[in-house]
C-alpha positions as CSV (number, residue, x, y, z in Angstrom):
1,X,22.5,16.6,-32.7
2,X,24.8,14.1,-34.3
3,X,26.2,11.0,-32.4
4,X,29.7,12.4,-32.2
5,X,28.6,15.5,-30.4
6,X,26.4,13.5,-28.1
7,X,29.3,11.3,-27.2
8,X,31.5,14.3,-26.5
9,X,28.9,15.8,-24.2
10,X,28.5,12.5,-22.3
11,X,32.3,12.2,-21.9
12,X,32.5,15.7,-20.6
13,X,29.7,15.1,-18.1
14,X,31.5,12.0,-16.9
15,X,34.6,14.0,-16.1
16,X,32.7,16.2,-13.6
17,X,32.5,15.3,-9.9
18,X,29.7,12.8,-9.6
19,X,29.5,13.0,-13.4
20,X,28.4,9.4,-13.8
21,X,25.4,9.9,-11.5
22,X,24.5,13.2,-13.1
23,X,24.4,11.6,-16.5
24,X,22.3,8.7,-15.3
25,X,19.8,11.1,-13.6
26,X,19.5,13.1,-16.8
27,X,19.2,10.1,-19.1
28,X,17.3,7.6,-16.8
29,X,13.9,7.9,-18.6
30,X,15.3,7.6,-22.1
31,X,17.6,4.7,-21.2
32,X,15.2,2.9,-18.8
33,X,17.7,3.2,-15.9
34,X,16.2,2.1,-12.6
35,X,19.2,2.2,-10.2
36,X,22.1,4.6,-9.8
37,X,24.9,5.0,-7.3
38,X,26.3,2.9,-4.5
39,X,26.3,4.3,-0.9
40,X,27.2,3.2,2.5
41,X,24.0,4.2,4.3
42,X,20.4,5.4,3.8
43,X,21.4,8.9,4.7
44,X,24.2,9.1,2.1
45,X,21.8,7.7,-0.6
46,X,19.0,10.1,0.4
47,X,21.4,13.1,0.3
48,X,22.3,12.2,-3.3
49,X,18.8,12.0,-4.5
50,X,18.2,14.9,-6.9
51,X,14.7,14.0,-8.0
52,X,12.7,17.2,-8.3
53,X,9.3,15.5,-7.6
54,X,9.6,13.6,-4.4
55,X,11.9,11.5,-2.3
56,X,9.0,9.7,-0.5
57,X,7.7,6.3,-1.5
58,X,4.4,7.3,0.0
59,X,3.6,9.3,-3.1
60,X,2.7,6.0,-4.8
61,X,0.4,5.1,-2.0
62,X,-1.2,8.5,-2.2
63,X,-2.0,7.9,-5.9
64,X,-3.6,4.6,-5.0
65,X,-5.8,6.3,-2.5
66,X,-6.8,9.0,-5.0
67,X,-7.9,6.3,-7.5
68,X,-9.2,3.7,-5.1
69,X,-12.0,2.7,-7.5
70,X,-9.4,1.5,-9.9
71,X,-7.7,-0.6,-7.2
72,X,-10.8,-2.4,-6.0
73,X,-11.2,-4.8,-9.1
74,X,-7.5,-5.7,-8.9
75,X,-7.1,-6.1,-5.1
76,X,-7.9,-9.9,-5.0
77,X,-5.7,-10.8,-8.0
78,X,-2.2,-9.8,-7.1
79,X,-0.5,-13.1,-6.5
80,X,2.6,-13.7,-8.6
81,X,4.4,-17.0,-9.3
82,X,7.2,-15.9,-7.0
83,X,4.7,-15.6,-4.1
84,X,4.0,-19.3,-3.8
85,X,6.7,-20.0,-1.1
86,X,5.2,-17.3,1.0
87,X,1.7,-18.7,0.4
88,X,2.9,-22.2,1.3
89,X,4.3,-21.2,4.7
90,X,1.4,-18.9,5.6
91,X,-1.1,-21.7,4.8
92,X,0.8,-24.0,7.1
93,X,1.4,-21.6,10.0
94,X,-1.8,-19.6,10.5
95,X,-3.9,-21.1,13.2
96,X,-7.3,-20.1,14.6
97,X,-7.2,-16.8,16.5
98,X,-3.6,-16.0,15.4
99,X,-2.5,-12.4,15.0
100,X,-0.5,-11.6,11.9
101,X,1.6,-8.4,11.7
102,X,2.6,-7.4,8.1
103,X,5.3,-4.7,7.6
104,X,4.4,-3.1,4.3
105,X,1.5,-4.6,2.5
106,X,0.2,-1.3,1.0
107,X,-3.6,-1.2,1.1
108,X,-4.0,-4.9,1.8
109,X,-3.1,-6.8,-1.4
110,X,-1.7,-9.8,0.4
111,X,-4.5,-10.1,2.9
112,X,-7.2,-10.0,0.2
113,X,-5.5,-12.1,-2.5
114,X,-4.0,-14.8,-0.3
115,X,-7.4,-15.9,0.9
116,X,-8.3,-17.0,-2.6
117,X,-5.7,-19.8,-2.2
118,X,-6.3,-21.0,1.3
119,X,-9.1,-20.2,3.8
120,X,-8.2,-18.2,6.8
121,X,-8.9,-19.9,10.1
122,X,-11.6,-18.5,12.4
123,X,-10.8,-15.5,14.6
124,X,-7.6,-14.3,13.0
125,X,-6.5,-10.7,13.1
126,X,-4.2,-9.1,10.5
127,X,-2.5,-5.8,11.1
128,X,-0.6,-3.9,8.3
129,X,2.1,-1.4,9.3
130,X,2.5,1.1,6.5
131,X,3.1,4.7,5.5
132,X,0.4,7.3,6.2
133,X,-1.1,7.4,2.8
134,X,-1.3,3.6,2.5
135,X,-2.9,3.5,6.0
136,X,-5.6,5.9,5.0
137,X,-6.4,4.2,1.7
138,X,-6.3,0.8,3.3
139,X,-8.7,1.8,6.0
140,X,-11.1,3.3,3.4
141,X,-11.0,0.1,1.3
142,X,-11.5,-2.1,4.4
143,X,-14.6,-0.1,5.3
144,X,-16.0,-0.4,1.8
145,X,-15.5,-4.2,2.0
146,X,-16.9,-4.4,5.5
147,X,-13.6,-6.2,6.5
148,X,-13.2,-6.2,10.3
149,X,-10.3,-8.7,10.4
150,X,-7.9,-6.1,8.9
151,X,-6.3,-3.2,10.7
152,X,-3.7,-0.6,9.8
153,X,-1.1,1.3,11.8
154,X,1.5,3.8,10.8
155,X,4.9,2.0,10.5
156,X,6.6,4.6,12.6
157,X,4.4,3.2,15.5
158,X,5.4,-0.4,15.0
159,X,6.2,-0.6,18.7
160,X,2.5,-0.1,19.4
161,X,1.4,-3.0,17.3
162,X,-0.5,-5.9,18.9
163,X,1.3,-9.0,20.0
164,X,1.8,-11.1,16.8
165,X,2.2,-14.8,16.3
166,X,3.5,-14.3,12.7
167,X,5.5,-11.4,11.4
168,X,5.4,-11.0,7.6
169,X,7.2,-8.6,5.3
170,X,7.4,-8.8,1.5
171,X,9.3,-6.4,-0.7
172,X,9.5,-3.8,2.0
173,X,12.8,-4.2,4.0
174,X,14.8,-2.7,1.1
175,X,13.1,0.6,1.7
176,X,13.6,0.6,5.5
177,X,16.3,2.5,7.4
178,X,16.3,-0.3,10.1
179,X,17.4,-3.8,10.0
180,X,15.0,-6.7,10.5
181,X,16.6,-7.4,13.9
182,X,16.0,-3.8,15.0
183,X,12.4,-3.9,13.8
184,X,11.8,-7.1,15.7
185,X,13.3,-5.6,18.8
186,X,10.6,-2.8,18.7
187,X,7.8,-5.3,19.2
188,X,6.4,-5.9,22.7
189,X,6.9,-9.6,22.3
190,X,8.9,-11.5,19.7
191,X,6.7,-13.3,17.2
192,X,7.1,-17.1,16.9
193,X,7.3,-17.0,13.1
194,X,9.1,-14.5,10.8
195,X,8.5,-14.6,7.1
196,X,10.7,-12.4,4.8
197,X,9.9,-12.4,1.1
198,X,11.2,-10.7,-2.1
199,X,14.4,-9.2,-0.6
200,X,17.3,-8.2,-2.8
201,X,20.5,-9.7,-1.5
202,X,24.1,-9.9,-2.6
203,X,26.3,-12.8,-1.5
204,X,28.7,-10.6,0.5
205,X,28.1,-6.9,0.0
206,X,25.7,-4.7,2.0
207,X,25.0,-1.3,0.4
208,X,22.4,1.2,-0.6
209,X,21.5,2.5,-4.1
210,X,18.9,4.9,-5.5
211,X,15.8,3.4,-7.2
212,X,13.8,5.5,-9.7
213,X,10.1,4.6,-9.6
214,X,8.8,6.9,-12.2
215,X,7.3,9.4,-9.8
216,X,10.0,9.4,-7.1
217,X,13.5,8.3,-6.4
218,X,14.1,6.5,-3.1
219,X,17.0,4.9,-1.2
220,X,17.1,1.2,-1.8
221,X,18.9,-1.3,0.5
222,X,20.7,-4.4,-0.9
223,X,21.4,-6.8,2.0
224,X,24.4,-9.1,2.4
225,X,23.4,-12.7,2.7
226,X,26.5,-13.4,4.7
227,X,25.4,-10.9,7.4
228,X,21.6,-11.1,7.2
229,X,21.0,-14.7,8.3
230,X,23.4,-14.6,11.3
231,X,22.0,-11.3,12.5
232,X,18.5,-12.9,12.8
233,X,19.8,-16.0,14.3
234,X,21.6,-13.9,16.9
235,X,18.1,-12.4,17.7
236,X,17.0,-15.8,18.8
237,X,15.6,-17.4,15.6
238,X,16.4,-20.5,13.6
239,X,16.4,-20.6,9.8
240,X,13.8,-23.1,8.6
241,X,13.6,-22.4,4.9
242,X,15.1,-20.2,2.2
243,X,14.0,-19.5,-1.3
244,X,14.9,-17.2,-4.2
245,X,13.8,-16.0,-7.6
246,X,16.0,-14.9,-10.4
247,X,15.8,-11.1,-10.7
248,X,18.6,-9.0,-12.0
249,X,19.5,-5.7,-10.4
250,X,22.3,-3.9,-12.2
251,X,23.8,-0.5,-11.3
252,X,25.6,1.3,-14.1
253,X,29.4,1.7,-13.4
254,X,29.2,-0.7,-10.5
255,X,29.4,-4.2,-12.0
256,X,30.6,-5.8,-8.7
257,X,27.4,-4.8,-7.0
258,X,25.2,-6.7,-9.4
259,X,22.3,-8.7,-7.7
260,X,21.1,-11.9,-9.5
261,X,18.3,-13.0,-7.2
262,X,15.8,-11.9,-4.6
263,X,15.4,-14.0,-1.5
264,X,12.8,-15.2,1.0
265,X,13.2,-16.8,4.4
266,X,11.2,-18.5,7.1
267,X,12.7,-18.1,10.7
268,X,11.2,-19.7,13.8
269,X,11.7,-18.5,17.3
270,X,14.0,-20.7,19.3
271,X,12.4,-22.2,22.4
């Protein structure tokens, strides 16, 4: 097929209703496209997902569980340069007998790898709230490592989690159909410290897109910085620290929705 014919086909596709998104879906692997479309809500994004494999992020966790022997040698080594602000605050905040509640966390990467950088105090407990496949794989790995400080619960039962001194979430809120304020309201008692890490945020726009992960396509939330911080402060917290790392998120045909950085925050409960 010559280039002129390809261009005519593409132009014809783009004239169709939702033609842009159709073209992006068909060409995403070849063009390396990760994001497509801009939507007002999780539901609208999910309804536009046309991936034939799955629309559930848990398929990735399931694959980890099926190949757990490959995960074991890597589990202690998954700290990136961008994680150091989170490491810094955790090392300062965790006290003996503290309870940590982590939303996300997969099969325990943070719990296992962070301890290589600072020793955990005596008597701590760490609970990870995750999707079902991650819970099962994480429990299996914890048993293999004889790790009794780490527990797992299904994220849908976040309201049943133990009282937590520190709430942590890294790279997870963008997949949740609940705001951080709504999630904190589910807890029996508000945690004293809230750490949010690796969150895509736009200076003023709040929207959803679709993220292609190779094996599935999922709704992906970009938060508005202008709204996020006030909403958590309204829930009774004060912003102590904020950090960011440069990371570009571009959505074809939507230049005004470009994200240039992912953010992290430390909030402390007001007394």
